N, CA, C and O of each residue as an XYZ file, in Angstrom:
844
protein
N       7.585     -9.268     -6.590
C       6.880    -10.065     -5.744
C       5.229     -9.255     -5.577
O       4.125     -9.795     -5.511
N       5.570     -7.863     -5.547
C       4.295     -7.257     -5.711
C       3.197     -7.440     -6.888
O       2.001     -7.218     -6.702
N       3.811     -7.926     -8.277
C       3.073     -8.002     -9.286
C       2.552     -9.577     -8.764
O       1.338     -9.693     -8.935
N       3.010    -10.451     -8.341
C       3.147    -11.730     -7.829
C       1.798    -11.940     -6.953
O       0.772    -12.555     -7.241
N       2.046    -11.436     -6.136
C       1.169    -11.311     -5.089
C      -0.334    -10.831     -5.565
O      -1.321    -11.440     -5.153
N      -0.445     -9.782     -6.395
C      -1.578     -9.366     -6.513
C      -2.420    -11.067     -7.311
O      -3.649    -10.993     -7.335
N      -2.012    -11.988     -7.704
C      -2.124    -13.341     -8.710
C      -2.525    -14.240     -7.167
O      -2.778    -15.419     -7.413
N      -2.600    -13.950     -5.963
C      -2.809    -14.766     -5.012
C      -3.610    -14.449     -3.873
O      -3.276    -14.360     -2.691
N      -4.769    -14.287     -4.443
C      -5.562    -13.164     -3.790
C      -6.215    -14.318     -2.662
O      -7.310    -13.855     -2.344
N      -6.051    -15.283     -2.123
C      -6.535    -16.368     -1.360
C      -5.344    -15.886      0.002
O      -5.564    -15.660      1.191
N      -4.277    -15.866     -0.663
C      -3.110    -15.631      0.148
C      -2.481    -17.305      0.744
O      -1.560    -17.302      1.561
N      -2.895    -18.252      0.397
C      -2.549    -19.433      0.634
C      -1.446    -20.120      0.343
O      -1.083    -21.145      0.920
N      -0.837    -19.517     -0.645
C       0.245    -19.558     -1.256
C       1.550    -19.281     -1.135
O       1.979    -18.682     -2.121
N       2.547    -19.544     -0.084
C       4.054    -18.452     -0.035
C       4.593    -17.885     -0.830
O       4.779    -18.574     -1.833
N       4.967    -16.897     -0.889
C       6.105    -16.421     -2.062
C       7.623    -16.046     -1.076
O       7.802    -15.471     -0.002
N       8.644    -16.789     -2.206
C       9.792    -16.057     -1.602
C      10.343    -15.089     -2.605
O      10.458    -15.528     -3.749
N      10.642    -14.061     -2.418
C      11.651    -13.358     -3.130
C      12.491    -13.232     -2.885
O      12.903    -13.272     -1.725
N      13.484    -12.908     -4.409
C      15.103    -13.354     -4.899
C      15.440    -11.698     -5.194
O      15.166    -11.200     -6.286
N      15.921    -11.093     -4.346
C      16.282     -9.762     -4.508
C      17.626    -10.310     -6.103
O      18.610    -11.032     -6.263
N      16.577     -9.184     -7.062
C      17.672     -9.361     -8.468
C      18.425     -8.849     -8.832
O      18.632     -9.116    -10.016
N      19.252     -7.936     -8.299
C      20.794     -7.098     -8.393
C      21.209     -6.532     -7.425
O      20.580     -6.483     -6.368
N      22.391     -5.982     -7.618
C      23.012     -5.163     -6.339
C      21.781     -3.922     -6.154
O      21.145     -3.561     -5.164
N      21.771     -3.397     -7.794
C      20.923     -2.214     -6.933
C      19.566     -2.474     -6.810
O      18.873     -1.459     -6.860
N      19.084     -3.328     -6.692
C      17.538     -4.032     -5.930
C      17.511     -3.297     -4.140
O      18.406     -3.552     -3.335
N      16.587     -2.599     -3.887
C      16.475     -2.937     -2.645
C      16.071     -3.857     -1.950
O      16.558     -4.231     -0.883
N      15.020     -4.349     -2.586
C      14.757     -5.906     -1.750
C      14.171     -5.888     -0.988
O      13.732     -7.031     -0.851
N      13.662     -5.040     -0.014
C      13.298     -5.195      1.211
C      11.938     -6.634      1.637
O      11.653     -7.034      2.766
N      11.415     -7.061      0.449
C      10.394     -8.184      1.117
C      11.247     -9.176      0.957
O      11.012    -10.149      1.673
N      12.441     -9.282      0.039
C      13.046    -10.363     -0.333
C      13.478    -11.380      0.929
O      13.817    -11.040      2.063
N      13.348    -12.893      0.315
C      14.321    -13.499      1.785
C      15.887    -14.279      0.875
O      16.628    -15.216      1.171
N      15.850    -13.550     -0.014
C      17.290    -14.102     -1.205
C      17.932    -13.316     -1.620
O      17.388    -12.214     -1.673
N      19.206    -13.386     -2.070
C      19.440    -12.656     -2.794
C      20.175    -13.019     -3.867
O      20.640    -14.094     -3.489
N      20.545    -12.848     -4.850
C      19.911    -13.310     -5.765
C      21.915    -13.963     -6.409
O      22.366    -14.545     -7.395
N      22.270    -13.594     -5.587
C      24.264    -14.565     -5.461
C      24.028    -15.679     -4.986
O      24.837    -16.594     -5.133
N      22.863    -15.841     -4.310
C      22.551    -17.450     -3.440
C      21.886    -18.332     -4.041
O      21.426    -19.259     -3.374
N      21.691    -18.282     -5.274
C      20.619    -18.805     -5.841
C      21.153    -20.483     -5.823
O      20.471    -21.507     -5.796
N      22.665    -20.305     -5.848
C      22.835    -21.848     -5.928
C      22.754    -22.480     -4.341
O      22.691    -23.696     -4.166
N      22.760    -21.887     -3.648
C      21.920    -22.505     -2.278
C      20.340    -22.118     -2.181
O      19.898    -21.973     -1.041
N      19.730    -21.995     -2.935
C      18.202    -22.010     -2.891
C      17.622    -23.134     -2.128
O      17.108    -23.095     -1.010
N      17.882    -24.704     -3.357
C      17.150    -25.285     -2.310
C      17.279    -25.820     -0.824
O      16.271    -26.279     -0.287
N      19.005    -25.761      0.156
C      19.261    -25.903      1.124
C      18.399    -24.510      1.831
O      17.733    -24.517      2.866
N      18.568    -23.768      1.237
C      17.512    -22.566      2.117
C      16.356    -22.462      2.663
O      15.941    -21.988      3.720
N      15.706    -23.196      1.404
C      14.236    -23.498      1.407
C      13.910    -24.374      2.235
O      12.858    -24.321      2.872
N      14.910    -25.450      2.357
C      14.801    -26.705      3.730
C      14.870    -25.972      4.942
O      14.056    -26.372      5.774
N      15.669    -24.912      5.351
C      15.886    -24.271      6.034
C      14.683    -23.129      6.754
O      14.340    -22.706      7.858
N      14.392    -23.008      5.515
C      13.045    -21.893      5.922
C      12.226    -22.398      5.444
O      11.523    -21.557      4.884
N      11.771    -23.605      5.286
C      10.078    -23.705      5.101
C       9.315    -23.542      6.100
O       8.220    -23.195      5.656
N       9.290    -23.609      7.345
C       8.460    -23.434      7.958
C       8.518    -22.014      8.839
O       8.226    -21.732     10.001
N       9.182    -21.061      7.396
C       9.868    -19.478      8.328
C       9.024    -18.337      7.243
O       9.329    -17.442      6.454
N       7.823    -18.983      7.749
C       6.946    -17.645      6.830
C       6.159    -16.829      7.842
O       5.710    -17.296      8.889
N       6.004    -15.298      7.352
C       4.818    -14.448      7.733
C       3.659    -14.143      7.159
O       3.415    -14.119      5.952
N       2.734    -13.842      8.322
C       1.576    -13.175      7.483
C       1.610    -12.158      7.813
O       1.723    -11.616      8.913
N       1.441    -11.611      6.164
C       1.488     -9.813      6.030
C       0.554     -9.394      5.135
O       0.422     -9.458      3.913
N      -0.298     -8.779      6.404
C      -1.739     -7.973      5.945
C      -1.755     -7.049      4.585
O      -1.037     -6.075      4.357
N      -2.506     -7.472      3.965
C      -2.958     -6.714      2.556
C      -4.349     -5.979      2.574
O      -5.341     -6.309      3.225
N      -4.192     -4.785      1.618
C      -5.258     -4.044      1.646
C      -5.941     -3.730      0.102
O      -5.271     -3.428     -0.886
N      -7.421     -3.873      0.131
C      -7.845     -3.100     -1.523
C      -8.568     -1.978     -1.245
O      -8.811     -1.429     -0.170
N      -8.933     -1.667     -2.572
C      -9.524     -0.599     -2.533
C     -10.762     -0.656     -3.227
O     -10.794     -1.250     -4.306
N     -11.803     -0.117     -2.758
C     -13.138     -0.404     -3.770
C     -13.503      1.385     -4.057
O     -13.376      2.335     -3.284
N     -14.047      1.330     -5.657
C     -13.873      2.513     -6.153
C     -15.324      2.722     -6.828
O     -15.858      2.022     -7.689
N     -15.813      3.890     -6.190
C     -17.326      3.738     -6.598
C     -17.655      4.915     -7.850
O     -17.194      6.037     -7.638
N     -18.295      4.738     -8.914
C     -17.970      5.499     -9.809
C     -19.531      6.653    -10.237
O     -20.588      6.406    -10.818
N     -18.876      8.124     -9.505
C     -20.217      8.910     -9.967
C     -21.251      8.606    -10.875
O     -22.472      8.483    -10.769
N     -20.139      8.486    -12.133
C     -21.008      8.649    -13.168
C     -22.301      7.453    -13.324
O     -23.329      7.655    -13.970
N     -22.040      6.425    -12.718
C     -23.280      5.802    -13.021
C     -23.421      4.517    -12.163
O     -23.889      3.406    -12.412
N     -22.709      5.199    -10.794
C     -23.016      4.401     -9.154
C     -22.381      2.956     -9.515
O     -22.885      2.195     -8.689
N     -21.774      2.433    -10.105
C     -20.987      1.101    -10.809
C     -19.715      0.751     -9.437
O     -19.247      1.820     -9.047
N     -19.166     -0.374     -8.751
C     -17.716     -0.104     -8.380
C     -16.987     -1.205     -8.741
O     -17.550     -2.187     -9.224
N     -15.714     -1.158     -8.554
C     -14.822     -1.972     -8.554
C     -13.632     -2.214     -7.564
O     -13.204     -1.428     -6.719
N     -13.334     -3.075     -7.765
C     -12.480     -3.742     -6.334
C     -10.814     -3.721     -7.002
O     -10.727     -4.278     -8.096
N      -9.743     -3.235     -6.533
C      -8.758     -3.104     -6.599
C      -8.002     -4.744     -6.258
O      -8.298     -5.486     -5.322
N      -7.315     -4.907     -6.974
C      -6.514     -6.689     -6.032
C      -5.911     -5.900     -5.084
O      -5.739     -4.698     -4.884
N      -5.572     -7.229     -4.424
C      -4.847     -6.726     -2.642
C      -3.373     -6.324     -2.956
O      -2.665     -7.106     -3.590
N      -2.964     -5.292     -2.588
C      -1.903     -4.561     -2.300
C      -1.142     -5.040     -1.239
O      -1.670     -5.368     -0.176
N       0.195     -5.116     -1.463
C       1.317     -5.585     -0.494
C       2.258     -4.253      0.044
O       2.793     -4.155      1.149
N       2.294     -3.226     -1.119
C       2.835     -2.116     -0.342
C       2.253     -0.847     -0.354
O       2.471      0.010      0.503
N       1.451     -0.708     -1.401
C       0.768      0.690     -0.902
C       0.026      1.206     -2.506
O       0.122      0.832     -3.675
N      -0.733      2.268     -1.755
C      -2.012      3.172     -2.990
C      -1.461      4.762     -3.064
O      -1.171      5.585     -2.196
N      -1.464      4.777     -4.215
C      -1.388      6.583     -4.140
C      -2.607      7.241     -5.338
O      -2.862      6.979     -6.514
N      -3.156      8.205     -4.328
C      -4.256      9.084     -4.941
C      -3.845      9.997     -5.701
O      -2.876     10.331     -5.020
N      -3.808     10.744     -6.677
C      -3.207     11.916     -7.113
C      -3.952     12.523     -8.180
O      -4.423     11.761     -9.024
N      -4.165     13.906     -8.306
C      -4.481     14.155     -9.709
C      -3.660     13.579    -10.215
O      -2.649     13.129     -9.675
N      -4.182     13.452    -12.107
C      -3.361     12.854    -13.098
C      -1.770     13.271    -13.183
O      -0.781     12.540    -13.224
N      -1.877     14.748    -13.195
C      -0.988     15.459    -13.771
C      -0.301     15.641    -12.621
O      -0.928     16.346    -11.830
N       1.228     15.103    -12.051
C       2.145     15.799    -11.005
C       2.281     16.688    -10.856
O       2.588     17.018     -9.711
N       2.171     17.574    -11.750
C       2.138     19.075    -11.681
C       1.481     19.979    -10.930
O       1.755     21.028    -10.346
N       0.071     18.952    -11.186
C      -1.097     20.356    -10.701
C      -1.570     19.486     -9.239
O      -1.232     18.403     -8.761
N      -2.406     20.432     -8.874
C      -2.883     20.250     -6.983
C      -4.202     19.214     -7.418
O      -4.895     19.285     -8.433
N      -4.293     18.201     -6.244
C      -4.750     17.309     -5.923
C      -5.884     17.859     -4.879
O      -5.657     18.322     -3.762
N      -7.265     17.684     -5.558
C      -8.530     18.355     -4.581
C      -9.258     17.215     -4.408
O      -9.605     16.555     -5.387
N      -9.492     16.946     -3.471
C     -10.553     16.294     -2.601
C     -10.645     16.129     -1.080
O      -9.837     16.611     -0.286
N     -11.937     15.243     -0.698
C     -12.413     15.297      0.773
C     -11.627     14.123      1.318
O     -11.045     13.241      0.686
N     -11.744     14.316      2.750
C     -11.129     13.188      3.526
C     -12.370     12.811      4.543
O     -12.712     13.808      5.179
N     -13.025     11.798      4.817
C     -13.955     11.171      5.336
C     -13.552     10.265      6.401
O     -13.703      9.082      6.095
N     -13.127     10.457      7.453
C     -11.993      9.586      8.683
C     -13.571      9.518      9.878
O     -14.192     10.356     10.533
N     -13.643      8.518      9.720
C     -15.093      8.198     11.245
C     -16.259      9.497     11.002
O     -16.691     10.138     11.960
N     -16.532      9.671     10.081
C     -17.386     10.691     10.078
C     -16.846     12.134     10.454
O     -17.777     12.778     10.937
N     -15.759     12.817     10.410
C     -15.244     13.802     10.229
C     -14.520     14.071      9.317
O     -13.375     13.624      9.250
N     -15.070     14.902      8.378
C     -14.396     15.418      6.948
C     -13.829     16.609      6.748
O     -14.258     17.638      7.270
N     -12.886     16.562      6.027
C     -12.049     17.676      5.422
C     -11.680     17.997      4.213
O     -11.340     16.988      3.595
N     -11.571     19.268      3.405
C     -11.368     19.371      2.406
C      -9.675     19.925      2.290
O      -9.086     20.884      2.790
N      -9.212     18.713      1.298
C      -7.789     19.312      1.448
C      -7.350     19.592     -0.562
O      -7.748     19.044     -1.590
N      -6.863     20.147     -0.416
C      -5.923     20.691     -1.141
C      -3.970     20.223     -1.428
O      -3.151     20.982     -0.911
N      -3.588     19.321     -2.023
C      -2.485     18.730     -1.443
C      -1.146     18.390     -2.510
O      -0.850     19.462     -3.038
N      -0.345     17.415     -2.951
C      -0.448     16.150     -3.751
C      -0.539     15.242     -3.916
O       0.024     14.505     -4.725
N      -1.457     15.026     -3.005
C      -2.330     13.338     -2.941
C      -1.775     12.251     -2.004
O      -0.655     12.397     -1.514
N      -2.465     11.248     -1.760
C      -2.276     10.464     -0.224
C      -1.348      9.316     -0.801
O      -1.398      8.805     -1.920
N      -0.633      9.086      0.073
C      -0.404      7.955      0.208
C      -1.014      7.034      0.935
O      -1.301      7.476      2.048
N      -1.569      5.105      0.637
C      -2.227      4.675      1.735
C      -1.890      3.219      1.776
O      -2.453      2.355      1.103
N      -0.927      3.028      2.623
C      -0.326      2.033      3.084
C      -0.483      1.059      4.027
O      -0.965      1.280      5.138
N       0.012     -0.325      3.535
C       0.409     -1.270      4.321
C       1.566     -1.402      5.654
O       2.658     -0.833      5.638
N       1.101     -2.218      6.712
C       2.452     -2.026      7.372
C       3.813     -2.526      6.675
O       4.873     -1.921      6.831
N       3.678     -3.775      5.831
C       4.954     -3.709      5.078
C       5.461     -2.595      3.909
O       6.626     -2.409      3.557
N       4.713     -2.171      3.601
C       4.909     -0.775      2.485
C       5.519      0.595      3.489
O       6.046      1.587      2.985
N       5.293      0.377      5.191
C       5.431      1.862      5.549
C       6.879      1.879      5.230
O       7.142      2.922      4.630
N       7.934      1.115      5.402
C       9.266      2.116      5.150
C       9.750      2.239      3.776
O      10.928      2.273      3.420
N       8.306      2.324      2.770
C       8.552      2.768      0.915
C       8.467      4.291      1.273
O       8.925      4.994      2.174
N       7.558      4.519     -0.002
C       6.956      6.134      0.211
C       6.803      6.868      1.073
O       7.355      7.923      1.385
N       5.507      5.921      1.755
C       5.183      6.681      2.659
C       5.927      6.933      3.511
O       5.540      7.923      4.131
N       7.104      6.411      3.985
C       7.957      6.666      4.987
C       8.725      7.803      4.979
O       9.293      8.147      6.015
N       8.857      8.605      3.704
C       9.982      9.390      3.337
C       9.018     10.646      3.826
O       9.476     11.665      4.342
N       8.231     10.515      3.689
C       7.142     12.067      4.358
C       6.379     11.792      5.622
O       5.195     12.050      5.837
N       7.341     11.167      6.504
C       6.858     11.004      8.011
C       6.238      9.915      8.829
O       6.185      9.856     10.058
N       5.719      8.954      7.839
C       5.098      7.729      7.968
C       5.303      7.133      9.053
O       6.507      7.213      9.296
N       4.629      6.429     10.044
C       5.079      5.498     11.202
C       6.231      4.145     10.626
O       6.130      3.913      9.422
N       6.828      3.651     11.071
C       7.321      2.306     10.310
C       6.202      1.321     11.366
O       5.482      1.564     12.335
N       6.489      0.309     10.676
C       5.284     -0.420     11.338
C       5.800     -2.279     11.357
O       5.761     -2.556     10.158
N       6.077     -3.108     11.841
C       6.180     -4.506     12.061
C       5.338     -4.898     11.193
O       4.160     -4.550     11.112
N       6.159     -5.948     10.225
C       5.626     -7.050      9.152
C       3.949     -7.326      9.727
O       2.987     -7.589      9.005
N       3.947     -7.194     11.053
C       2.583     -8.453     11.235
C       1.688     -7.452     11.776
O       0.575     -7.803     12.166
N       2.121     -6.022     11.853
C       1.075     -5.259     12.224
C      -0.497     -5.157     11.270
O      -0.529     -4.873     10.073
N      -1.466     -5.395     11.945
C      -2.905     -5.792     11.805
C      -3.465     -4.415     10.704
O      -4.258     -4.403      9.762
N      -2.688     -3.416     11.307
C      -3.012     -1.670     11.100
C      -2.494     -1.117      9.586
O      -1.399     -1.451      9.134
N      -3.300     -0.350      8.965
C      -2.569      0.648      7.518
C      -1.917      1.596      7.982
O      -1.213      1.655      8.990
N      -2.248      2.595      6.968
C      -2.401      4.255      7.754
C      -2.388      4.478      6.438
O      -2.140      3.681      5.533
N      -2.750      5.927      6.369
C      -2.552      7.181      5.399
C      -1.631      8.422      5.445
O      -1.240      8.833      6.538
N      -1.309      8.966      4.416
C      -0.362     10.216      5.140
C      -0.729     10.833      3.322
O      -0.835     10.277      2.229
N      -0.843     12.499      3.918
C      -1.348     13.393      2.689
C       0.535     14.111      2.276
O       1.371     14.604      3.033
N       0.563     13.894      1.041
C       1.833     14.681      0.540
C       1.815     16.497      0.235
O       1.135     17.087     -0.604
N       2.545     16.934      0.969
C       2.565     18.421      0.646
C       0.693     19.321      0.884
O       0.116     20.072      0.097
N       0.363     18.957      1.874
C      -1.018     19.490      2.227
C      -0.924     21.309      2.276
O      -0.046     21.737      3.025
N      -1.624     22.180      1.657
C      -1.989     23.444      1.717
C      -2.561     23.222      2.370
O      -3.177     22.168      2.528
N      -2.546     24.731      3.359
C      -1.158     25.630      3.736
C      -0.425     25.053      4.299
O       0.687     25.139      3.777
N      -0.462     24.142      5.618
C       0.342     23.229      6.080
C      -0.225     22.353      6.827
O      -1.111     22.983      7.404
N      -0.264     20.984      7.266
C      -0.531     19.660      7.902
C      -0.918     20.495      9.307
O      -2.009     20.148      9.759
N      -0.438     21.214      9.842
C      -1.189     21.985     11.352
C      -2.708     22.811     11.252
O      -3.353     23.200     12.226
N      -3.020     22.938     10.076
C      -4.038     23.548      9.727
C      -5.546     22.205     10.083
O      -6.611     22.334     10.688
N      -5.009     21.201      9.469
C      -5.782     20.087      9.813
C      -5.298     18.996     10.736
O      -4.114     18.976     11.073
N      -6.123     18.121     11.146
C      -6.591     17.065     11.791
C      -6.785     15.549     10.806
O      -6.957     14.472     11.376
N      -6.739     15.637      9.604
C      -6.883     14.869      8.964
C      -5.929     14.160      7.873
O      -6.275     13.358      7.006
N      -4.494     14.721      8.169
C      -3.233     14.390      7.409
C      -2.995     13.236      7.158
O      -2.676     12.847      6.034
N      -3.142     12.333      8.401
C      -2.156     11.552      8.485
C      -2.747     10.236      9.739
O      -2.967     10.809     10.806
N      -2.975      9.010      9.817
C      -3.297      8.213     10.548
C      -3.070      6.944     10.610
O      -2.568      6.620      9.533
N      -3.189      5.882     11.424
C      -3.039      4.324     11.287
C      -4.803      4.283     11.458
O      -5.489      4.952     12.231
N      -5.155      3.465     10.656
C      -6.294      2.844     10.573
C      -6.541      1.149     10.621
O      -5.648      0.366     10.297
N      -7.506      0.835     10.944
C      -8.466     -0.260     10.749
C      -9.086     -0.145      9.955
O      -9.478      1.017      9.845
N      -9.761     -1.386      8.595
C     -10.833     -0.677      8.098
C     -11.885     -1.685      8.341
O     -12.977     -1.465      7.815
N     -11.711     -2.971      9.194
C     -12.633     -3.394      9.999
C     -13.302     -2.487     10.965
O     -14.505     -2.700     11.115
N     -12.710     -1.401     11.735
C     -13.704     -0.737     12.658
C     -13.640      0.524     12.269
O     -14.184      1.301     13.054
N     -13.001      1.161     11.002
C     -12.601      2.989     10.833
C     -13.412      2.846      9.913
O     -13.511      1.751      9.358
N     -14.102      3.811      9.579
C     -14.422      4.357      7.992
C     -13.703      5.677      7.766
O     -13.708      6.663      8.503
N     -12.727      5.403      5.927
C     -11.805      6.126      5.461
C     -12.462      6.188      4.277
O     -12.741      5.177      3.633
N     -12.751      7.363      3.914
C     -13.245      6.981      2.347
C     -12.554      8.784      1.617
O     -12.672      9.948      2.001
N     -11.871      8.120      0.463
C     -12.042      9.919     -0.480
C     -12.543      9.964     -1.694
O     -12.520      9.118     -2.588
N     -13.237     11.573     -1.634
C     -13.823     11.648     -2.793
C     -13.232     12.409     -3.536
O     -12.919     13.497     -3.052
N     -12.934     12.177     -4.691
C     -12.145     12.956     -5.630
C     -12.745     14.016     -6.358
O     -13.678     13.719     -7.103
N     -12.352     15.286     -6.272
C     -12.734     16.506     -6.507
C     -11.993     16.859     -8.199
O     -12.541     17.653     -8.964
N     -11.011     16.297     -8.475
C     -10.119     16.541     -9.420
C     -10.890     16.165    -10.858
O     -11.064     14.954    -10.718
N     -11.318     16.439    -11.852
C     -11.256     16.780    -13.456
C     -10.845     15.196    -13.555
O     -11.634     14.277    -13.776
N      -9.404     15.081    -13.336
C      -8.838     13.616    -14.056
C      -8.038     13.167    -12.914
O      -7.201     14.020    -12.620
N      -7.988     11.776    -11.916
C      -6.895     11.889    -10.907
C      -6.997     10.189    -11.051
O      -7.788      9.529    -11.724
N      -6.091      9.821    -10.322
C      -5.746      8.520    -10.479
C      -5.485      7.425     -9.724
O      -4.261      7.534     -9.795
N      -5.691      6.182     -8.869
C      -5.241      5.732     -8.018
C      -4.176      4.908     -8.233
O      -4.562      4.019     -8.992
N      -3.305      4.793     -8.014
C      -1.816      3.642     -8.314
C      -1.762      3.134     -7.651
O      -1.600      3.500     -6.487
N      -1.911      1.602     -8.192
C      -2.146      0.308     -7.721
C      -0.614     -0.688     -7.494
O      -0.136     -1.485     -8.302
N       0.091     -0.184     -5.658
C       1.438     -0.733     -5.941
C       2.149     -0.385     -6.692
O       2.757     -1.256     -7.314
N       2.436      1.143     -7.020
C       3.360      1.097     -8.407
C       3.083      1.224     -9.464
O       2.013      1.717     -9.823
N       3.983      0.809    -10.236
C       3.319      0.302    -11.831
C       2.580     -0.633    -11.982
O       2.134     -0.866    -13.105
N       2.226     -1.475    -10.821
C       1.469     -2.799    -11.187
C       0.091     -2.945    -11.217
O      -0.620     -3.946    -11.124
N      -0.313     -1.057    -11.452
C      -1.968     -1.157    -11.426
C      -2.822      0.390    -11.249
O      -3.046      0.939    -10.170
N      -3.213      0.902    -12.609
C      -3.841      2.441    -12.263
C      -5.460      2.318    -12.495
O      -5.785      1.671    -13.491
N      -6.256      2.730    -11.887
C      -7.322      3.321    -11.972
C      -7.167      4.855    -12.280
O      -6.289      5.591    -11.830
N      -8.626      5.339    -13.496
C      -8.505      6.698    -13.589
C      -9.573      6.845    -12.991
O     -10.357      5.901    -12.889
N      -9.953      8.617    -12.227
C     -11.004      8.816    -11.475
C     -11.316     10.189    -11.981
O     -10.444     10.985    -12.328
N     -12.859     10.477    -12.014
C     -13.171     11.565    -12.573
C     -13.787     12.515    -11.013
O     -13.422     12.077     -9.922
N     -14.603     13.642    -11.055
C     -14.754     14.331    -10.428
C     -16.049     13.729     -9.737
O     -17.071     13.606    -10.411
N     -16.020     13.343     -8.368
C     -17.182     12.773     -7.472
C     -16.670     11.295     -7.249
O     -17.191     10.804     -6.248
N     -15.833     10.486     -7.875
C     -15.644      9.199     -7.588
C     -15.218      9.365     -6.036
O     -14.816     10.368     -5.447
N     -15.431      8.106     -5.588
C     -15.344      7.428     -4.022
C     -14.370      6.316     -4.162
O     -14.696      5.468     -4.992
N     -13.116      6.105     -3.465
C     -12.645      5.734     -2.777
C     -12.827      4.870     -1.353
O     -12.894      5.747     -0.492
N     -12.943      3.514     -0.672
C     -12.956      3.220      0.240
C     -11.690      2.225      0.793
O     -10.633      2.407      0.189
N     -11.667      1.337      1.717
C     -11.170      0.619      1.849
C     -11.540     -0.950      2.851
O     -12.415     -1.065      3.710
N     -10.638     -1.919      2.420
C     -11.429     -2.728      3.353
C     -10.144     -3.713      3.215
O      -9.389     -3.665      2.244
N      -9.978     -4.653      4.351
C      -8.835     -5.372      4.275
C      -8.638     -6.862      4.052
O      -9.250     -7.693      4.723
N      -7.759     -7.190      3.081
C      -8.346     -8.333      1.841
C      -7.436     -9.305      2.764
O      -7.093     -8.957      3.894
N      -7.011    -10.751      2.105
C      -6.368    -12.115      2.793
C      -5.526    -11.770      2.892
O      -5.239    -10.954      2.016
N      -4.118    -12.113      4.260
C      -3.109    -11.570      3.998
C      -2.575    -12.523      3.150
O      -3.311    -13.214      2.445
N      -0.997    -12.667      3.142
C      -0.476    -13.577      2.033
C       0.619    -14.064      2.929
O       0.854    -13.383      3.928
N       1.193    -14.951      2.752
C       2.227    -15.820      3.346
C       3.614    -15.532      2.704
O       3.803    -16.117      1.637
N       4.634    -14.725      3.166
C       5.835    -14.446      3.172
C       7.060    -14.884      3.398
O       7.414    -14.294      4.419
N       8.001    -15.646      3.005
C       8.712    -16.295      3.226
C       9.706    -14.953      4.413
O      10.109    -13.908      3.901
N       9.849    -15.130      5.324
C      10.297    -13.929      6.060
C      11.390    -13.124      6.201
O      12.279    -13.683      6.844
N      11.571    -12.373      5.955
C      12.586    -11.333      5.389
C      13.813    -11.258      6.074
O      14.971    -11.414      5.687
N      13.231    -10.936      7.385
C      14.241    -10.982      8.523
C      14.983    -12.014      9.019
O      16.023    -11.986      9.677
N      14.165    -13.149      8.531
C      15.314    -14.784      8.884
C      16.265    -14.451      7.944
O      17.347    -14.340      8.520
N      16.371    -14.211      6.602
C      17.301    -14.146      5.383
C      18.207    -13.130      6.050
O      19.398    -13.440      6.028
N      17.895    -11.963      6.649
C      19.234    -10.962      7.422
C      19.934    -11.435      8.148
O      21.157    -11.415      8.004
N      18.960    -12.311      9.705
C      19.965    -13.203     10.211
C      20.811    -13.933     10.058
O      21.852    -14.116     10.690
N      20.024    -14.811      8.412
C      21.454    -15.677      8.395
C      22.571    -15.515      7.550
O      23.558    -16.241      7.434
N      22.103    -13.813      6.619
C      23.144    -13.513      6.271
C      24.410    -12.631      6.834
O      25.534    -12.402      6.388
N      23.588    -12.180      8.218
C      24.786    -11.785      8.906
C      25.684    -12.571      9.804
O      26.676    -12.040     10.303
């Protein structure tokens, strides 16, 4: 679903996810792999049961030459971190004009649909699929989150300024897990903007039908 969603920039084509195996969590899927034979019937039943899911894009401005690029619209999350998971991630956060310098393991930036994924394991808010807000959460902040005011928050990119300035020699911005990666150098800046929402066959309807 994540990979497919990157190829639907306008968000007008509805996506129906099929949980591929018993080992797959498949939170955003509307059908189970064991029900493939019932797919036509379920499509008729669910043809109008879609939900608009908010998506987010990142804009990266490179310090070296001032050029910028935009990522594909994400459905789950971004991860900003040092290129090596064993190294400290150094950066500045600017949130609505308030700036802090951090040392941590990186930052998760999540959509509402991604709020129960990786970012949820470090204490982020669980959001409904229709929530218009996004959120960020810092991982393993040193010395501790209590020393800072910008360790995590909901944000609306239409109103809030949220910018990360990278201070690592080498860092990355991972796009929906393994579905994209941007290499960063010292001074590169990451900002965020709302992307077109995606039409998704509502996973909650599938849960109700299975019950």
